[in-house]
VEXKOLSE-358684 format. One record per residue (C-alpha): residue in one letter; y, z, x. Coordinates in steps of 0.001 Angstrom, whole numbers, plus 500000, padded with zeros to 6 digits. Layout:
<atoms>
AYZX/...
</atoms>
This chain:
<atoms>
M362506008576265414/G361275011922264084/T362996014042261534/Q363461017781261411/T361526019653258764/N363774021579256408/S361973024924256311/P363414027971254558/P365286030305256919/M363302033196258371/A364372036724257397/I366463038252260175/S364339041387260551/R361124039369260731/R362599036979263300/Q363820039888265403/N360358041474265334/L358702038201266337/E361229037659269125/A360573041181270409/D356806040575270431/L357197037278272269/K359499038887274842/A356848041557275368/L354499038693276309/G356930037411278937/F359180035054276972/G362883035059277730/E365240035735274829/Y366218032070274432/E362632030933274984/A361479033130272107/R364238031792269856/A363462028184270725/Y359713028567270180/L360197030204266774/L362661027503265761/L360250024715266725/L357417026413264866/Q359510026497261734/S361446023235262031/G359018020836263662/P359999018164266248/S363523018879267482/T365857017707270220/A367657019974272660/Y370836019355270659/Q369166020505267432/V367707023567269167/S371131024347270622/K372832024011267258/S370273026116265368/T369913028928267918/G373520029228269049/M372791028598272737/H374760026109274854/R373245022639274994/A372742022873278771/N370803026096278258/A368732024476275525/Y367641021705277918/K366659024254280572/V364809026443278069/L362814023545276619/E361926022238280081/S360786025742281046/L358685026091277890/A357166022640278454/A356220023601282025/K354503026702280643/K352717024560278012/V354378026515275202/V355991023358273776/Q355214019664274198/P357481016583274230/V356437014101271550/S359066011359271840/E361688009968274196/E365321008882273870/P366035011442272638/T363236013755273722/R361862015821270864/Y359691018872271318/V357060020550269151/A355650024054269475/V352060024494270642/D349872025957267891/P350197029781267984/Q346426030341267964/V345948028054270966/L348947029509272775/L348076033176272247/H344402032670273054/G345449031157276372/I347886033995277080/A345220036586276244/R342658034894278502/K345068034594281431/T346281038171280968/Q342713039476280944/E341889037510284087/R345038038808285779/C344238042408284793/D340640042091286020/N341753040661289357/L344497043258289693/A342072046090288975/K339805044855291776/S342707044444294182/L344212047851293418/S340856049590293779/T340717048444297408/L343898050413298098/T342230053755297394/Q340955055482300474/S338171057142298518/R336599056570295119/H337073060247294369/E340628060520295633/G342780061937292835/D339768062981290775/D340699066643291183/H343714066265288930/V343913067547285366/W346267065404283297/T348184066816280348/I348231064704277184/T350733065231274384/G350715063568270974/K347913062373268702/E348195058697269666/D347862059282273404/L345016061734272833/A343165059256270598/A343643056462273148/T342262058655275943/I339206059660273914/N338515056069272844/E338687054994276494/L336301057783277503/I333826056696274818/A334141053026275808/T333357053764279467/A330336055992278810/R327152054646280390/N324497057287279726/H325608060052277392/I328477061536275383/W328628065195274344/I331084066317271670/K332012069557269964/T334509069161267133/A335255069215263414/E334354066427261007/W337917065258260319/L338690065042264026/L335563062973264661/Q336188060390261937/P338814058306263816/F336324057766266653/E333470056629264415/P333822052899265318/A333906053617269065/L330915055958268802/K328941053365266832/E329595050812269579/A328508053316272230/A325314054033270306/K324611050285270114/R324955050117273910/G322199052718274187/V324447055658275065/K322900058964273986/I325331060895271797/L325052064584270997/I327475066300268616/I328048069976267852/F329526069629264402/F331839071634262174/G331676070159258682/T329467069328255716/N328309065733256298/P326536065438259661/E324417062512258411/R327495060287258495/F327493060373262287/K323783059782262879/F324203056143263836/G320733055713265304/P317797057356267055/N319897058060270159/V322414060191268193/T321798063891267518/V324098066014265357/Y323796069807265183/L325602071937262634/H327401074627264612/E325414077874264371/G323241076274261720/N325901076045259019/G328808074002260390/I331373076431259007/P334600076151261027/V335999079493262090/G339048080345264129/N340720077259265601/A337545075170265369/N339125072819262827/H341711071792265423/L339675071623268629/I337821068740270234/T335822068843273453/I334198065638274684/T332466064807277965/R330667061766279329/D328085061165282026/F328807064506283775/E331939062752285122/E334836063103282687/A336085065523280044/V338823065878277437/V339638069176275745/G342236068920272996/Y344028070754270220/V345067068591267249/A347697069715264747/D351338068883264001/V351867069313267732/S348846067997269637/Y348005068441273301/A344989068120275573/A343684068234279124/H341926065187280600/T340086065334283897/R337447063956286232/S337678067061288406/R334065067982289052/P334437071783288663/V336312071420285362/V333905068788284024/V330971071047284947/L332672073864283039/A333145071726279910/D329579070387280153/T328225073912280557/L330068075146277472/I328671072322275341/R325221072650276917/H325043076296275879/E326072075255272368/I323144072821272453/Y320771075560273597/F322003077817270826/A321724075020268238/E318083074432269191/I317367078164269089/F319183078517265758/K317175075627264309/H313956077574264865/F315063081198264600/G318279081056262561/T317127083411259833/S316001086077262291/I319218085722264300/Q321391086225261228/E319292089167260071/T319783090792263473/F323393089908264255/G324861089106260839/P326389085855259547/A328204083902262271/I326663086452264700/I329564088671263750/K328018091778265326/L328134090104268736/R331651088846268172/R332774092291267098/K331281093652270304/Y332707091140272789/L335891089743271259/P339266091477271534/K339664093813268572/A342309091720266786/Q340224088539267111/A337095090319265934/Q338878091563262819/L340154088058262124/W336618086686262453/I335292089298260041/R337912088352257444/M337178084631257834/V333416085129257590/N333846087245254472/D336103084574252949/K333442081909253593/R330643083921251996/
</atoms>
């Protein structure tokens, strides 16, 4: 006969959190309770599980039989039958593998339901909140095959550094128009180019809060990040072309500025303020002039 291990009781809040996580993986409420009890107490009978979890004995038998069928627990003795919990690492690795296989198969099956690969690509989705925006950008970076173009400020780029490093390792060409003071930080390899915006990287206007990122001429995200964050995400070809064109002209200007920056500033002033004064609305032009003067 086995004996129950006398383990210290688990804090209620911790147990509730663990039960919630297990239920998110498909466990029933009583299944989660029983598994946690067996992990902590060792070999136990249905009666002991019933007594410790507060469920009826008949329910305890059903729960343990269900968990055994799912290979979450294993019987280790008979008369009475005692159960032990499968090692969490083994259990969760198996769940992760099966879930990934199910998701892969489901993705293939669902893709056959679309009448056209491009159906729905004309939509522009609205994103609200920093977490959803970050998740969308990380997904865009992860799916890039050939190139990623970005225009943004240094602090907005930092959270995506790991994903960009991985993309660079895959051979994706990355080009960044950069507002900030440390462009070298983001030069992960020979396939990464970082240009200081207008040769100096000084953020003006809303530049410190804006991020534009495109990939493979197929997808774009344009976002504003502050206390209230929002963005547009699309695979609509006309909108992606527009975003690509805007960044491409920034690239052209960065190359031109690299070679002729001094002459450009002598002709048009710092931050090409003479052109901005000419073509911006008057109020915006005056704001630009004040900001440029403050930066000097």
